[in-house]
N, C-alpha and C positions, 0 to 999 in steps of 0.2 A: 925652787919654784916649779909649778906644773908646766910640762912641756906644751908649748902653744899648738904644735901640730896635733898632739893627742887630744887636746881640748877641742880642736876643730873636728877631728874624726868623731869624737863622742857626740858633739852637737849635731852633726849631719846624720849620724847613725840613729840617734834618738828621734830626730824629726822624721827620717825615712820610715822607722818602725811604726810611727803613728799614721802613716798614709796607707791607703789601699794598695795592694800589690800592683794593680794595673797603672797606678800613677807614679810609682817610684822611679822608673827609668827616666821619664821626662823631667821629673823634679831633680834627679841627680845630675842630669846633663846641665841644668841651669846652675845648680849649687856648686858643682865642681868643674865648671867650664874652663877655669884657668889652671887646673891641676889634674891631669889624667891619672897620675899615680894615687892621688887622694881618692878619686872615684873608684879605682880598682880595689883599694883597701876597704872602703865602705861596702862595696859589693860583696867582697869575700866574707865580711861579717854577716851581711844579710843572707848570703847563701847558707851559712852555718845555721842561722835561725830557721830558714825555710826547710832545710834538709831534716832538721831535728823535729820540726813542727812543735817547737817548745820555746817559749820565751826564756825560761831559766837557762836553757842550753845556749841561746843567743847571748845572754848576759855573761855566761861562762866564757864565751869566745872573746867578749870585750875585756873581761878580767885577764884572760891569757895574754892578750895584746898589751894590756897595761903592765903585766909583769915583765914583758920583754922590754918595755920602755924603762921600767924601774931599774933594770940591770945596767942601763947605759946613762942614767941620769943621776945627778947629785942628790936630788930630793924626790921622794915618791909623790905621785898624785894623791893627795890626802883623801879626797872624797871617794876615789876608787878603792883605796885601802879600807876606808871606813865601811863602804858598801860590802866589800868582800867579807870583812869581819862580821858584819851584821848578818849576812846570808849564812855564814858558817855557824854563828851562835844561835840564830833564831829561825833557821830555815825550816825546821819541822813545824813550827807554829805559824810562821808568816812567810809569804812570798813577797820579796822586796821588788817593787815595780819600777820606781824611778825616784830620783832626788826631787825634793820640793823646795829646799832652800838651805842656805849655809850661813852660820853666824860665828861669833867669836868663840863660843864654847863648844860648838859641834855642828851637826848637820841634821836635817829633817828629811825623812824618806816616806813616800807613799808605799803602803804595804797592803796585801790582802790577808786578812786573818782567816786561816784555813778552817778552823773549827766552826766559826760563826758566819763565814762567807760574807764578811763585810770589809770595807776599806777603812784603814786607820792611818794615822800619821805617827811615825816612830822618831823620837828625838834621841840622838846618840851623843854622849860626851866624848870629846877627843881623848884618845888614850894618854897623851902627854899631860893633859889636865887632870885625868883620873888618877895619875900617880901622886899628885899633890893632895893632901888631906883637905885643904881649903876648897879645891875644885870639886872634889866629891861631895863635900858637905853643902856647897852652894847648889849643886845639881839636885841632891836629895831634898834640900830645902825648897827649891822651886817646885818639885813634884808634890811635896807635902802641902804647900800653899794651894796649888791647883786642886788637890784632892778634897780640900775642905770647902771649895767654892762650887756650889751647884746653882747654875743660872744659865738660861738659854743664850745669854750674851757673853758667856765666858767659855772658852774651849775646855771641854771635859777631859779629865784624866781617867784612863781605864786601868792601867797597871804600871808598876815600877819594878825594876829589877836589875840584876848584875849577873852576867854569864861570862866566865873566863876573863875577867878583868874589863869587860865591856859594860859600861853603865848606860842604861836606856830607860825611857818611859814611853808608854803608848797612849796617844791622845785621840780624841775624836777628829775625824778628817773633815775639814771645811772646804768643800769644793767651791772655788771662786778666787778672785784676785784679792790682793791686799788693797787697802785704801791708798797706799803710796802708789801702787801701779795704776789704779783708777785715776788718781790725780795727775800722774805722769802723762797719761793719754788724753785726759779731758781738760786739764788745767784747773778747773774748779767744779763745783757742784751747784745745781739749782737750789733755790730757797727751800723747797719742800724736801728734797733729798738731804740737804745739809741739816735741816732741823731734825729730821727723822734719825739720821746717823748720830748726831750729838745727843738726842734724847735717849737712844738705845744705849750709848756708851755711858751716859750719866746713870742710867738704871743699873748697868753692870757694875759700875763703880760703887753705887749705893750698896749692892750686895757685898762687894769686897770690903768696903769700909765697915759694914756691920760686923764682919768677921775679924776686924782688926788688921786688915791688910791695906797697905799703901803701895800702889803699883810702881810709881816713880819713873816709869818709862812710857808714858802715853805718847804715841807718835803714829803717823799714818802706816808705817811699816808693821806695827804691832796690832793693827786692826784688819781683820779679815771680813770680806763681804760674801756671805753665803749665797751661792748662785741659786740654791733651791728655795730658800725662804726670803732672800733679799736682806736679811738681818745683818747688822754690824756685830762682829764677835771679837771680843778682846782676848789677846793672846800674850804669851811671853811674860811670865812673872819672875824672870831670872834675877832681877835686882830689887824685887819687891821688899818692903820692910814690914815686919810684924811689930805690933804694939806689945812687945814683951821685954821685960827687963834684961833678959839674957841674949837678946838678938845682937850679938857682937859682929856678925858677918857684914851687916850693912851700916852699923853705927861707927864708921871709921873716921868721920870728920873730913872726908874727901868729897869732892864734887863727883857724884855718880849720876849718870843719865845721858840724854842726848842734848847737846848744847842748844839746838834750835827750839827745844820744847821744855827745857828745864825751868823750874821756878827760881826766883831770886834766892830763896833759902837753900835750894839744892846747889846753886852756884857757889854759895858761901860754905857749903859742906856742913850745914847745921845738923846736929844730932837729933833735933826735935821736929823733923819734917813730919807733917800730919796730912790729913785728907785734903786740906786746902791747897797743898802742893799739886795733887792730881787735878784739882779744879783749874789751877793755872795752866797746867799742861794741856788739859782738854780745851781751854780757851785758846791756846796757841794753835792747837789743831783746828779748831773752829775758824780761826782767822785765816789759816791756810786754805781750808775747804771753801770758804765763802769768797775770798779775794783772789786766790790763785798765787799768793805770795806769802813768805814767812813774815811774822811780826817784826823781826829785826834782820837787817841785811849785814853781811860781812863775809870777807874771804876766809877768815880764820875763826876757829871756835872761840878763841879768847876774845876776839872783837865782839862776837855775838853775845857772849856771856857778860862782858863789861857793859855793853849797851843796856842789857836787861836790868843791871843794877842801878844805872844812872838815870834812865828816863823811861817813860811809858811808850808803848808802840804808837805809830801814827793812827789817828782815828780810822775806824773801819767803815763807818757810814758812807763817806764819800767814795769808797771803792766798790760799793754794792748797789743794786737797784733800790729805789725808794721803798718797795714793798718789803725788803729785807732789813729795813732800819731797826724795827723792834728786836730782831734776832741779833743784829750787830751790837745793839746796846747790851744785851745779855752777855755776849762774848767779851765785850770790852770790860765789863765788871769782873769777869773771870781773871783778866790780865792785870788787875791792880797789884802794884808792888807790895803793898801792905796786906798781909793775909787777912787782917781784920776787915778790910774793905771789899773782899771778894764774897761770893756766895759761900755761906759757912758750911754747907753740906751738899752732897750730890742730890739729895732729895729736894733742897731748895732750888738748885740749878735746874733739875728736871721740871719742876713746877713753872719756873720762869720760862723755860723753853716752850712749854705747852701754851702758856699765855701769849708768847710772842707769835705763835702760829695761828692764834684765834681760838684755841681751845683752852678754856679756863680750867687749870689743873686743880687749884685749891678748892676745897669743897664749898666755902662761902661764896667765892667768886663764880663758881659754876651755877649758882642760883640767879645771878644777875641778868643774863640775857633774857629779853622779853618781859622782865619785871617792870620796866618803865612803861611798856605798852599796856600791860595789865592795869597798872596804876592809872594811866590816862583813861582807859576804858571804864574803869570803876568810877572815876570822877565824873566822866561825861554822863553815865547812866543816872547816877544819883543827882546830878545837877538838873537833868531833864525832869526827874520826879519832883525836885524842889520847885522848879518853875511852874509845874502843874498844880502845886499845893494851893489851897484856897486861903489858908491863914498864914500870916507873916511868921508867927512863931514856929509853925510846922516847916515853913520854908527854910528858916534859919537852922533848925535841927537837921534837916536833910542835907543842907550845905555843909554842916560840920561832919556828917557821916561821909560825904563825898571827899573830904580832905583827909580822912583817917588813913586810908591806904597810901596815897601819895606821900604823906608825911612819914609814915612808917618805912616806905620804900627809900626815901631820902636818907633817913637815919641809918638804915641797914647798909645801904651802899657806901656811906661814908665810913661806917665802922669796919667793913671788911676790906675796903680798898683805898680809903682816904690817905693812909700813910705812904703808899707806894705808887699810886696812880694819880696823875693830874685830874682836875675836875672835869675837863673836857673829855679826856679819855674814859673816865668813869661813866660819864653820861652816854658816850658812844657805845660803850660796852653794855650798858643797861638797856639800850634800845635796839640791840641786835635781836634778830628773830631766834626763836628756839630752833634747835638742830632738826626737829621733825617738820618744821614749817617749810613748805615748798611753793607757796603762792607769791604774789607780788609783794615787794618790800622796797623801801627807798634804797637805791644802790649804795649811797654813802654809808649806810648803817649795816650793810652785809659784811660778813667775814671776808678777809682777803682771798681765802681759798674757795669761796662759794662758786658754784657752777651755773648759777641762774643766767648770767650774761652770755654763757657759751651754749645755752640750749638752742635748738633750731627755732626759727621764727614761729612755726605752727604750735610748738609746745609752749612757748611764752604767751602766745595769744590765748591758748586754753587757760593758762594760769591767771592771766589778767581778767578773762571773762569770769572765771570762778571767784576771783577776789572781789570783782564788782558785784557778783551775785551774793556772796557772803555778807558784804557790807551794805549793799543797796537794798536787798529784799526785805530784811527785818526793819530797816529804817523807813522804807516806803510803807510797809504794813502798819507800823506804829503811827506814822504821820497821818495816813488815811483814816485810821481808827480815831485819832484825836480830832480830826476835822469833822468826821461824821458824828461823833459824840457831842461835840460842842461847835455847832455851825456859827460861822462869823460872817457878818454882812459884807465885810471887805474882801472875802475870799470868793471867787467865782464858783458856782455849783459844779462846774466841769472839772475842777481840780481832782476830786476823788477818782473820777473816771480816768483821767490822765495818769494818775498814780497806778491805777489797776493795769492800764496798758503797759506802763513802764515795768511793772513786776513780771508780767507775762513775757515782755520783750527780753528781760534779763534771763529768764528761764530758757526761752527759745534760743537765744544767741549762745548761751553756754552749751546747750545740747548740740547745736549745730557745730560749734567749734570742736567739741569732743569727738563727734562723728567724723568730721573731716580729718582731724589730726590722727585719730586712731587708724583710719584708712590709709593715711600717708605713711604711718609707721609700719603697719602690716605689709604694705606694698614693698617696703625695703627690708623685709625679712625678720622684723622684730617679733619675738614671741609675745604671748599675752602678758607675762610678768614684766618683760622689758618695756612693753607699751605702757603699762600702768606706771612703772617707774618714770618713764619719760614724761608722761602727762601730769602725774599727780605726786610723784615721790619727792622726798626731801632732796634739796640741792646741795646738802653738805657732802663733801668728798667721802666716798666709801667704796668698798670692794664691788658693790653692785653696779657702779658706773664703769668698771674696768672691762666689762664684756666687750668683745670686738665690735659688735653691732652698735652698742650704745656709745662707746668711745669714738667710733667712727662718725656718729651723728653730731657729736659736740663740735661747735665751731671753734676755730683757733682764735686766740686773742688778737685784738686789732693789729693789723700789719704783720702778723706772725704766721708761720706755718703751724698747722695742728701738730702738737707735740706727739712724738711716737711713743708707743709702749716699749719700755726699756728691754723687755725680754722677747720681742718679736722682730726677727731679722727683716722680714718683708716690710713691716711698718717703718722700721728705721731707714731702710733703703728708699721707701716712698717719701719720707720726710726729707731725706738728703737730696733727692732728685727735685722735690718741690722748692727746696732752698736754693738749689742751683739755678732754677728758673727765675728766682727773684733776686739773685746776686747782682750787685752793681757791675758795670763793664770793667772796672779796674781789677776785679777778682774773677773774671769770667773763666780764664784758662785753668787756674787751680781748682775752681768750682766744678768745671766739667770733668776734670781728672778725678775729683772726689766722687762724682756721680758714677763714673765708670767703675772705679774700684769698689764702691758700695754695692752696685748691682752684681758684680762678680762675687763678692763676699757673701751676699745674700743667697746667690745660687749655690755656692759651695756649702753653705750652712744647710740649705734644703737637702742637698745630696747626702750630707753627713747625717741628717735626721733620719733619712730613709735607711741608711746602714745601721744606725743605732737602734732603730725600731726592729730591724730584722735580727740583730744580735740579741736584743732583749727578749724577743719572742722565742728564739731557739736556745738561748743560754741563760735563762732566768733562774731564780732560786727554786722555783717549783720543779724545773727540769733537773736541777742538781739533787734536790730531795728525792726525786723519783729514782735517779741512777744510784744514789747512795743506798736507798732502801733495797733495791733489786740486788745490788752487789753484796750487801749484808746477808740477804736471803740465800744467795748462791754460795757464799763462803761458809755458811753454817750448815749447808746441806751435805749429804754424803759425797765423797770424792768420786772422781771419774775424769777421763780425758776431755770429754765434751764439756763438762762443767768447768774445768780449769780453762779451757779455751774460751768459753763464753765469759768467764770472769775476767780474763785478760782483755777481751774485747771491750767489756764494760768499763774497765779501768782506763782504757785508751779513750773511750767516749767521755768519761768523767774529766780526764785531762783536757780534752778539746773544749768541753763546756766551760771549764775553769779559765782556759785561755781566752775564750770568747768573752767572758765577763771582764777580764783584764783589758782586752781590746776595746770593749764597750766603754770602760772607764777612761781609757786613753783618748778615745774619740770624743767623749763628752767633755773632757778637759780641753781638747783642741777646739771643739765647737764653742765653748765658753770664751776661749781666747779670741776667736774670730768675732764673736758677739761684742766683746769688750772693745775691739778695734773699730767695729761699726759705731758703737756709742761714742768713741773718741773722735771719729771723723765727723759725726753729727755735731758734737759740742764745739770742736775746733772750727768747723765750717761756719756755724752760726756766729761765733765770735769774730771771725774774719769778716763776715758779711756786715755785722753790726758796726765794727770799727771802720770799715771801708765806707759804709753809708754815712757815718758821722764825719769822717775826715776827708772823704772824697778821693783817697788814693789807696794803694795796696799797703796794708800794715805789715812791715817787715818782720817784726818779732812773731806776731800771730801767724803769718804766712809760713815762717820757718817751722813753727810747731806743727802746723797742718801738713807740711811736706814730710816731716819726720814720721808722723802717724801713717801717712799714705805709703811711705817707703817701707815701713814695718808691715803694713797690710799686704803689700805686694810680695814681700818675702814669705809671709805666712801662707798666702794662697798658692804659692808655686808648688 
């Protein structure tokens, strides 16, 4: 087993290396307060790194300390041995920065590729497994599967090889936490985030299934959340199955996978596991993401697997908000024990997920929104013309024309959705506004994600005034023309004049509302394009609404704090502090503690951003290119002492810049960790507040989760 003391030394040393030099002493005092000898040991390792001014030299010191422990221990620290082997085998091509994770077959390390100056992830097979032919073949097979899958939602493979008995492959580096880590901190995900993650994973599985690959191990730990793009990325095809007759490595008749997420056919070890098994596993993941709990509970893996064979999981709808009920229904269909009752392909699942969010994925259904309104408008216009006709036969023909479009609309709607949607849901879908529509519309017919109700009051008044103008002006003009063309004795002569005043009143009120609202938006710093979007733009969610000014103008939902931007530390701290102010008295103390920790984390993230900016400015790729070009020019010029001295100086500069890039990456990872903790505090605090408001007392389980996240945040910020 790995020596516990050495594990602690490594953990503290790694954390200290990520901190600025001026913060290390204070942090070490707190981390090693109970063990002065431990502090001295870590300080000696840091001194080696500082004297050498080289991260590789510091890691060599750690490796030397590890070798000293190996001599006195029964078993070596495996990950240290693997890292030393990797540095020896690939040191000329890659600089090994730090471990990223460890699994049953090997370990994954973050590395800097020297030739291309990019960060990559290197997966290494354990030497004892490499000695067995089956282990090598499984590893090679995983690389081969990853190589044939090209999709932004699947971790890319760069290269595969073997050096001195060390088997490895190099993958794209996804900076960000795993979904398992996100769920550990936050418990569950919001409706929008859950639907997006499930949709992106379904899209990635669609690509894998087209290539004949069944993943067979869909679980939160194998989903990475890219911090740069926010996209969910599928990883680890170690036990994937190929639809090939000679795929004997996975057709063993044994249960292979993770018990909490295996399909019933995987539990039975069936040799004909197909794409629908992945759909079941993705449904189990969706259940966990939405509800914060696994579909089946049990202390032992055998209990969990047996339950999966005997019964369906508890209904998901009672565990989620009402707005997530359509998504819950999609997830529950994934969890049908009979594969024939599930979604039959990842494409079908992805379409269902988009429909559940209010976005009609299938092409025929995409045509339905606003079709009902168009049909009603058509019928109204032709009915008016029919009423004005002088002959009864003409009136009858015009009424028939008025019915053509409504009847066609009804038949089309039934054909494209009658088999899978109830009549009421089909009607509601048909009378939704088009995505480009931004004016007034009945609230019950809007999409669940529509932003209209969250617009500031002045923006909604402008849109109501314009809606009245659009509907009222042509109606008034037509009515006035009809009255003037055919005077009626029972109508006062003043009516046309009143209608004329109404028309000008509609125009004037709309212009006044636009002028006042535009001045209000400009006074709050909105640009011209932001003002136009605020007053006239579509209210469907889009990237245009994510700008800091516009998102700051949107009102929170009733009784809620305005949701923070997930990538903005200051906005997260703002939302947490506002939630603290609204928290019930029963959770006042932990809420205040959360506010203090959040403010401190946000301040540390801001300081880290300053350092990252400075490192990026002085240690960017352009600076590396400049130094490499100058060094090449010097080395190709005729010799001389001055030239050699200058070349040596530039090589030292190049080494410093490369270390700055590594330092920048380490700081970026640390910043991401602090941001994840801020998000975790926000989610846990809102859950504690909601449960306390509902039950009237401090919820013990939720409070313990919040305390755990706060304790972890305190440790990270030290």
